[in-house]
C-alpha positions as CSV (number, residue, x, y, z in Angstrom):
1,M,0.0,0.0,0.0
2,K,1.1,3.6,-0.6
3,R,1.0,4.5,3.1
4,R,2.9,1.5,4.2
5,N,5.9,2.1,1.9
6,L,5.7,5.9,2.1
7,S,9.0,7.7,1.5
8,I,10.1,11.1,0.3
9,C,11.2,10.5,-3.3
10,L,13.1,13.8,-3.7
11,V,14.6,12.9,-7.0
12,L,11.3,14.0,-8.5
13,A,10.4,16.6,-5.9
14,L,13.7,18.5,-6.1
15,S,13.9,18.5,-9.8
16,C,12.1,21.7,-9.5
17,M,14.3,23.0,-6.6
18,P,17.6,24.5,-7.7
19,L,19.7,23.2,-4.8
20,L,23.4,22.6,-5.4
21,A,26.0,20.4,-3.7
22,Q,23.4,18.3,-2.0
23,H,23.8,14.9,-0.4
24,T,21.0,12.4,0.5
25,V,20.3,10.9,3.9
26,K,17.8,8.1,4.4
27,L,16.2,8.0,7.8
28,D,13.4,6.1,9.5
29,L,11.9,7.3,12.8
30,Q,14.2,5.4,15.1
31,E,17.3,6.6,13.3
32,T,16.0,10.2,13.4
33,I,15.6,9.9,17.2
34,E,19.0,8.4,17.7
35,L,20.6,11.1,15.5
36,A,18.8,13.8,17.4
37,N,20.0,12.5,20.8
38,D,23.5,12.3,19.4
39,S,24.0,15.4,17.3
40,S,21.2,18.0,17.9
41,L,21.9,21.2,19.8
42,S,19.2,20.3,22.3
43,A,21.1,17.1,23.1
44,F,24.4,19.0,23.5
45,R,22.6,21.5,25.9
46,Y,21.1,18.7,28.0
47,Q,24.4,16.8,28.1
48,N,26.2,19.9,29.5
49,M,23.5,20.4,32.0
50,Y,24.1,16.8,33.2
51,L,27.9,17.3,33.3
52,S,27.4,20.5,35.3
53,G,25.5,18.5,37.9
54,Y,28.0,15.7,37.8
55,W,30.9,17.9,38.6
56,E,28.9,19.6,41.3
57,Y,28.5,16.2,42.9
58,R,32.1,15.4,42.4
59,T,33.0,18.7,44.2
60,F,30.7,17.6,47.1
61,K,32.5,14.3,47.3
62,A,35.9,15.9,47.2
63,N,34.9,18.2,50.1
64,R,34.4,15.1,52.2
65,L,38.1,14.1,51.8
66,P,41.1,15.5,53.6
67,S,42.4,18.8,52.1
68,L,46.1,19.8,52.2
69,T,46.8,23.6,52.0
70,L,50.0,25.5,51.7
71,N,49.8,29.1,53.1
72,L,52.5,31.5,52.2
73,T,53.3,35.1,52.9
74,P,56.8,35.3,51.2
75,A,57.5,38.9,52.1
76,Q,55.9,41.6,54.2
77,Y,57.4,45.0,54.9
78,Y,56.0,47.3,57.7
79,R,57.2,50.8,58.5
80,Y,55.6,52.6,61.5
81,I,56.1,55.0,64.3
82,T,56.2,53.5,67.8
83,Q,56.2,55.0,71.3
84,R,59.2,54.2,73.5
85,Y,60.1,55.2,77.1
86,D,63.6,56.9,77.4
87,S,64.9,56.2,80.9
88,N,67.7,58.7,80.6
89,E,65.4,61.5,79.7
90,D,62.5,60.0,81.9
91,M,60.0,60.6,79.1
92,D,58.2,58.9,76.2
93,V,59.7,59.4,72.7
94,Y,58.4,58.5,69.2
95,R,60.8,56.6,67.0
96,E,60.6,55.1,63.5
97,Q,60.6,51.3,63.3
98,Q,60.8,49.0,60.3
99,M,60.0,45.3,60.1
100,F,60.3,42.6,57.5
101,S,58.5,39.3,58.0
102,A,57.7,36.1,56.1
103,T,55.4,33.2,56.9
104,A,54.9,29.7,55.6
105,G,52.4,27.0,56.8
106,L,51.1,23.6,55.8
107,S,47.7,22.5,57.0
108,L,45.8,19.2,56.6
109,A,42.1,19.4,57.4
110,Q,39.3,16.9,57.5
111,N,35.6,17.8,58.0
112,F,33.6,15.7,60.4
113,D,30.1,15.7,59.0
114,W,28.2,14.3,62.0
115,L,29.2,17.1,64.4
116,G,29.9,19.8,61.8
117,G,33.5,20.4,63.0
118,T,36.9,20.1,61.5
119,F,40.0,18.1,62.5
120,Y,43.3,19.8,61.5
121,I,47.0,19.1,61.6
122,D,49.4,21.9,60.7
123,T,52.9,23.2,60.9
124,Q,54.2,26.8,60.6
125,L,57.4,28.8,60.3
126,D,57.6,32.6,60.9
127,F,60.5,34.9,60.3
128,M,60.8,38.5,61.5
129,R,63.5,41.0,61.3
130,N,63.4,44.5,62.9
131,F,65.4,47.5,61.7
132,G,65.9,50.9,63.2
133,D,67.1,51.6,66.7
134,T,66.4,48.1,67.9
135,K,67.6,45.5,65.5
136,S,66.7,41.8,65.9
137,T,66.1,38.6,64.0
138,Q,63.6,36.0,65.2
139,F,62.4,32.6,64.0
140,S,59.1,31.2,65.4
141,T,58.2,27.6,64.7
142,V,55.3,25.3,65.3
143,P,56.7,21.9,64.0
144,F,53.5,20.0,64.8
145,R,50.0,20.8,66.0
146,I,46.8,18.8,66.0
147,G,43.4,20.2,66.9
148,Y,39.6,20.2,66.4
149,Q,37.2,23.1,66.1
150,Q,33.4,23.4,65.6
151,E,30.3,25.4,66.4
152,L,28.7,24.0,69.5
153,L,25.1,25.2,68.9
154,G,25.3,26.4,65.4
155,Y,24.1,25.3,62.0
156,N,25.7,22.1,60.7
157,A,26.0,22.6,56.9
158,F,27.8,19.3,56.5
159,R,24.9,17.2,57.8
160,W,22.4,18.9,55.4
161,D,24.8,18.5,52.4
162,R,24.9,14.7,53.1
163,K,21.1,14.7,52.7
164,I,20.7,17.1,49.7
165,E,23.7,16.6,47.4
166,P,23.2,12.8,46.6
167,L,19.5,13.6,46.0
168,K,20.4,16.4,43.7
169,F,22.8,14.2,41.7
170,E,20.1,11.5,41.4
171,K,17.7,14.2,40.1
172,V,20.3,15.4,37.6
173,K,20.8,11.9,36.2
174,K,17.1,11.3,35.8
175,Q,16.6,14.8,34.3
176,F,19.1,13.9,31.7
177,I,17.1,10.8,30.7
178,Y,13.9,12.9,30.9
179,H,15.4,15.4,28.5
180,T,16.6,12.6,26.2
181,E,13.0,11.5,25.8
182,E,12.0,15.1,25.3
183,V,14.5,15.3,22.4
184,A,12.8,12.2,21.0
185,E,9.4,14.0,21.2
186,E,10.9,17.0,19.2
187,A,12.4,14.6,16.7
188,V,8.9,12.9,16.2
189,N,7.4,16.3,15.5
190,Y,10.0,17.3,13.0
191,F,9.9,13.9,11.4
192,F,6.2,13.8,10.9
193,S,6.1,17.5,9.8
194,L,8.4,16.6,7.0
195,A,6.4,13.4,6.3
196,M,3.2,15.4,6.1
197,A,4.8,17.9,3.8
198,Q,6.0,15.0,1.7
199,A,2.5,13.6,1.5
200,D,1.1,16.9,0.6
201,Y,3.6,17.4,-2.2
202,K,3.0,13.9,-3.6
203,L,-0.7,14.4,-3.5
204,A,-0.4,17.8,-5.1
205,E,1.8,16.3,-7.8
206,D,-0.7,13.4,-8.4
207,N,-3.5,16.0,-8.4
208,L,-1.8,18.0,-11.1
209,V,-1.3,14.9,-13.3
210,T,-4.9,13.8,-12.7
211,A,-6.3,17.3,-13.3
212,D,-4.3,17.6,-16.6
213,T,-5.5,14.2,-17.8
214,L,-9.1,14.9,-16.8
215,C,-9.0,18.3,-18.5
216,D,-7.8,16.7,-21.7
217,I,-10.6,14.1,-21.5
218,G,-13.1,16.8,-20.8
219,M,-12.1,18.8,-23.8
220,Q,-12.5,15.7,-26.0
221,R,-15.9,14.9,-24.5
222,Q,-17.1,18.5,-24.8
223,K,-16.5,18.3,-28.5
224,I,-19.1,15.6,-28.7
225,A,-21.3,17.4,-26.2
226,S,-20.8,14.7,-23.6
227,I,-20.3,17.3,-20.9
228,S,-21.4,20.9,-20.5
229,Q,-19.3,24.0,-20.9
230,A,-19.6,24.6,-17.1
231,D,-18.1,21.2,-16.3
232,L,-15.2,21.8,-18.7
233,L,-14.5,25.2,-17.1
234,T,-14.6,23.4,-13.7
235,L,-11.9,20.9,-14.9
236,K,-9.8,23.7,-16.2
237,L,-10.1,25.5,-12.9
238,D,-9.1,22.3,-11.1
239,K,-6.0,22.2,-13.2
240,V,-5.0,25.8,-12.4
241,N,-5.7,25.2,-8.7
242,A,-3.6,22.0,-8.8
243,Q,-0.7,23.9,-10.2
244,N,-0.9,26.5,-7.5
245,T,-1.2,23.9,-4.8
246,L,1.9,22.1,-6.1
247,T,3.9,25.3,-5.9
248,N,2.8,25.9,-2.3
249,A,3.5,22.3,-1.4
250,R,7.0,22.5,-2.8
251,I,7.8,25.5,-0.6
252,A,6.3,23.8,2.5
253,L,8.4,20.7,1.7
254,K,11.6,22.7,1.4
255,R,10.9,24.4,4.8
256,A,10.1,21.2,6.6
257,M,13.2,19.5,5.2
258,S,15.4,22.4,6.2
259,A,13.8,22.4,9.7
260,L,14.6,18.7,10.3
261,A,18.1,19.1,8.9
262,T,18.8,22.0,11.2
263,F,17.4,20.2,14.2
264,L,19.7,17.3,13.5
265,N,22.6,19.6,13.1
266,M,23.0,18.8,9.4
267,D,23.6,21.1,6.5
268,K,20.3,22.8,5.7
269,N,20.5,21.8,2.1
270,T,20.7,18.1,2.9
271,T,18.2,15.9,1.1
272,I,16.4,13.7,3.6
273,E,14.4,10.7,2.5
274,L,12.0,9.3,5.2
275,D,10.5,5.9,5.7
276,L,7.3,6.1,7.6
277,P,6.9,3.5,10.3
278,G,4.2,0.9,9.8
279,R,1.3,0.2,12.1
280,P,2.9,-0.4,15.6
281,R,2.1,-3.5,17.5
282,H,-0.6,-3.2,20.1
283,L,0.8,-2.2,23.5
284,E,-1.5,-2.0,26.5
285,V,-0.3,0.5,29.2
286,L,-2.2,0.6,32.5
287,A,-2.6,3.9,34.2
288,D,-1.9,2.6,37.7
289,E,1.4,1.0,36.5
290,A,2.4,4.2,34.7
291,L,1.7,6.3,37.9
292,Q,3.8,3.9,40.0
293,K,6.7,4.1,37.5
294,A,6.4,7.9,37.4
295,K,6.6,8.1,41.2
296,E,9.7,5.9,41.2
297,N,11.5,7.6,38.3
298,N,10.2,11.0,37.3
299,P,12.7,13.7,38.3
300,T,9.9,16.1,39.3
301,Y,9.4,14.1,42.5
302,L,13.1,14.3,43.3
303,E,13.1,18.0,42.6
304,Q,10.2,18.6,45.0
305,R,11.9,16.5,47.7
306,Q,15.0,18.6,47.2
307,N,13.0,21.8,47.5
308,V,11.4,20.7,50.7
309,L,14.8,19.6,52.2
310,E,16.4,22.9,51.2
311,A,13.5,24.8,52.8
312,E,13.9,22.7,56.0
313,R,17.6,23.4,55.9
314,D,16.9,27.2,55.8
315,V,14.5,26.8,58.8
316,D,17.2,25.0,60.7
317,R,19.8,27.6,59.9
318,T,17.7,30.7,60.7
319,K,16.4,29.0,64.0
320,K,20.0,28.4,65.2
321,E,21.2,31.8,64.1
322,S,18.4,33.5,66.0
323,R,19.9,32.2,69.3
324,F,23.3,32.8,70.9
325,S,26.2,30.9,69.3
326,A,29.2,29.2,70.8
327,S,32.3,27.8,69.2
328,F,35.0,25.4,70.5
329,N,38.6,25.1,69.5
330,A,41.2,22.8,71.1
331,S,44.7,21.9,69.9
332,V,48.0,20.5,71.2
333,G,51.4,20.8,69.7
334,F,54.9,22.2,70.1
335,N,56.6,25.5,69.4
336,Q,59.9,27.3,69.9
337,V,61.4,30.8,69.2
338,S,65.0,31.5,68.4
339,D,67.3,33.9,66.5
340,N,68.3,31.2,64.1
341,I,66.2,28.6,62.3
342,R,68.2,25.6,63.5
343,S,67.7,26.4,67.1
344,A,64.0,27.1,66.5
345,Y,63.5,23.4,66.0
346,K,65.3,22.3,69.2
347,N,64.1,22.0,72.8
348,L,60.5,22.3,71.7
349,L,58.0,23.5,74.2
350,Q,54.5,22.1,74.5
351,Q,51.8,24.3,73.2
352,D,48.2,23.8,74.4
353,L,45.0,25.7,73.4
354,V,41.4,25.3,74.6
355,S,39.0,28.1,73.9
356,I,35.2,28.5,74.0
357,S,33.7,31.6,72.3
358,V,30.2,32.8,72.9
359,S,28.2,35.4,70.9
360,I,24.9,36.6,72.4
361,P,22.6,38.9,70.4
362,L,21.1,41.5,72.7
363,I,19.2,43.9,70.5
364,D,18.6,43.2,66.8
365,W,15.0,44.7,66.5
366,G,13.5,41.4,65.5
367,V,15.7,40.7,62.5
368,R,16.6,37.1,63.5
369,K,13.1,36.3,64.5
370,G,11.8,37.7,61.2
371,K,14.2,35.6,59.2
372,Y,13.1,32.5,61.1
373,N,9.4,33.1,60.5
374,M,10.0,33.8,56.8
375,A,11.8,30.5,56.5
376,K,9.0,28.6,58.3
377,N,6.4,30.2,56.0
378,N,8.5,29.5,52.9
379,L,8.7,25.8,54.0
380,N,4.9,25.6,54.1
381,V,4.7,27.2,50.6
382,V,7.2,24.8,49.2
383,K,5.3,21.8,50.6
384,I,2.1,23.0,49.1
385,A,3.7,23.7,45.7
386,A,5.3,20.3,45.8
387,R,2.0,18.6,46.3
388,Q,0.4,20.7,43.5
389,E,3.2,19.7,41.1
390,E,2.8,16.1,42.0
391,I,-1.0,16.2,41.4
392,S,-0.5,17.9,38.0
393,L,2.1,15.3,37.0
394,E,-0.2,12.5,38.0
395,E,-3.1,14.0,35.9
396,D,-0.7,14.3,33.0
397,V,0.4,10.7,33.3
398,V,-3.2,9.4,33.4
399,M,-4.3,11.6,30.4
400,T,-1.3,10.6,28.3
401,V,-1.8,6.9,28.9
402,S,-5.5,7.3,28.0
403,D,-4.6,9.2,24.8
404,F,-2.0,6.5,23.9
405,N,-4.4,3.7,24.2
406,V,-7.0,5.5,22.1
407,Q,-4.4,6.4,19.4
408,Q,-3.8,2.7,18.8
409,D,-7.4,2.3,17.8
410,L,-7.4,5.5,15.8
411,I,-4.4,4.2,13.7
412,E,-6.4,1.1,12.8
413,G,-9.4,3.2,11.9
414,A,-7.3,5.6,9.8
415,E,-5.8,2.8,8.0
416,E,-9.1,1.2,7.1
417,A,-10.5,4.7,6.1
418,L,-7.5,5.1,3.7
419,D,-8.1,1.8,2.1
420,L,-11.7,2.6,1.4
421,A,-11.0,6.2,0.2
422,E,-8.3,4.9,-2.2
423,L,-10.7,2.3,-3.6
424,A,-13.6,4.8,-3.9
425,Y,-11.5,7.3,-5.7
426,E,-10.1,4.8,-8.2
427,Q,-13.6,3.5,-9.0
428,T,-15.0,7.1,-9.3
429,R,-12.1,8.1,-11.6
430,Q,-12.7,5.1,-13.9
431,R,-16.5,5.8,-14.0
432,F,-15.7,9.4,-14.9
433,I,-13.4,8.4,-17.7
434,I,-16.2,6.3,-19.3
435,G,-18.8,9.0,-18.7
436,K,-20.8,7.4,-15.8
437,S,-19.7,9.9,-13.1
438,D,-19.8,13.7,-12.9
439,V,-17.0,16.1,-12.0
440,N,-18.4,16.8,-8.5
441,S,-18.4,13.2,-7.6
442,L,-14.8,12.9,-8.8
443,T,-13.7,15.9,-6.8
444,L,-15.4,14.7,-3.7
445,A,-13.7,11.3,-4.0
446,L,-10.3,12.9,-4.5
447,N,-10.7,15.2,-1.5
448,R,-11.7,12.2,0.7
449,Q,-8.7,10.2,-0.4
450,Q,-6.3,13.1,0.4
451,E,-8.0,13.7,3.8
452,A,-7.7,10.0,4.6
453,Q,-4.0,10.1,3.7
454,K,-3.3,13.1,6.0
455,N,-5.4,11.5,8.8
456,Y,-3.3,8.4,8.7
457,I,-0.1,10.3,9.0
458,Q,-1.5,12.4,11.8
459,A,-2.6,9.3,13.6
460,L,0.9,7.9,13.4
461,Q,2.4,11.1,14.7
462,N,-0.1,11.3,17.6
463,Y,0.7,7.7,18.5
464,W,4.5,8.2,18.6
465,L,4.2,11.5,20.5
466,S,2.1,9.8,23.1
467,Y,4.5,6.8,23.2
468,Y,7.6,9.0,23.9
469,K,5.7,11.3,26.3
470,I,4.8,8.2,28.4
471,R,8.5,7.2,28.4
472,K,9.4,10.7,29.4
473,L,7.0,10.9,32.3
474,T,7.7,7.5,33.7
475,L,11.4,6.9,32.5
476,H,10.2,3.4,31.8
477,D,10.2,1.3,28.6
478,F,6.8,-0.6,28.7
479,E,7.8,-2.7,25.6
480,T,10.7,-4.3,27.3
481,G,9.7,-3.8,30.9
482,F,13.0,-2.1,31.9
483,S,13.6,1.2,33.6
484,L,15.4,3.6,31.4
485,S,17.7,4.8,34.3
486,D,18.7,1.2,35.0
487,R,19.7,0.6,31.4
488,F,21.6,3.8,30.9
489,D,25.4,4.0,31.4
490,F,26.1,7.5,32.7
491,K,29.9,7.1,32.8
492,N,30.0,6.7,29.0
493,R,28.3,10.1,28.7
494,I,31.0,12.0,30.6
495,R,33.4,13.7,28.3
496,Q,36.5,14.6,30.2
């Protein structure tokens, strides 16, 4: 059948289109989708969005590991006026003083997520030389020091990061699969837009051939008074209209082909030949199953969970910031001071430090309380918005599944209607040739055939759009029964 083997035969179509240096690409629907997810600008955009989230998660993981830092102040010069007591004159005098110093330190730190503090080990060397009336050289060393510091009652950012960051990365991964199916939807639209333009062009081309033939037959029959002058004028008008329709169809075909080529990141003058898919096999999708898969896989649910966690984090932070804060720092190590660097590392003295700092807000005119109340109200808003988003998604899943199941029946009906329309037109045309049918009946049969052809292509497009939308909403392949996220290898998508 014409619809089952429909392809864009552009050797004929482009004979009227003066395009130079063209090359031809033959694509079916699946190849178009694969090419779109590999080469389209949309695919590149979504891939970089995924990589951004991937490296953000890598940064989070790296922050959980020990960090080694080298701190240097290679040179510092300081000139100032200082007050001194002159015992000979029994009075204070002001004298110019100059100082040169340098500092180097190496620190190893490890965050402790559960308590929110930091363990550290460091070593430090300081050099100082005074000029002026009093000249001296001094080395100060801390060969080794180990300590721990943290906020006692404050906000623990590490603990919240452990909850939020893995969830964010899981959301990023599933958003990438979601966008992959979204690109497939775009590809389906472009594919069938070109297929419809191809069908219109072929129909317009056939109409012109038919109109020309019928016009010639009409003129012959008018000579023997077999048809009226009015019917002959109608046939001539049909021929002129067919020529105009073919010109418009050629322009639309060129635009549709250029749009698909641009979407696939091809040269816009590429000649694309399409093979329409046949009738898909029947696939029953249950709404309850689709809803369950959407709740398990759709990134919207993860995003709402992330929003709620971030709002709860803000409530926790503003609540603790509204009260007094206390910090703790303790360390033990060794240090020494000498006028030469070798002696500064001998006869080391123990250095101990224990400190507790407290900050108590006395008057802030309700600023901290206001921030805390805003955070609580925002949490309520986020929870409501999350529920609304989930309800909207569930409705979308149910309606899409319903549309998909209906589209399968519509394809069968559109195919049957096309069979009947083609048969009716062919019989009417033959009856017209032998003079047993009038022009109006022939025109009506032709219009019905063309409409049936377009309806069949539209039914295929609606089916595949619904099919890929279900995959997008659920991230599940109902044909194979596998989750798309389980079958996707993210590591191969990372481009170093």
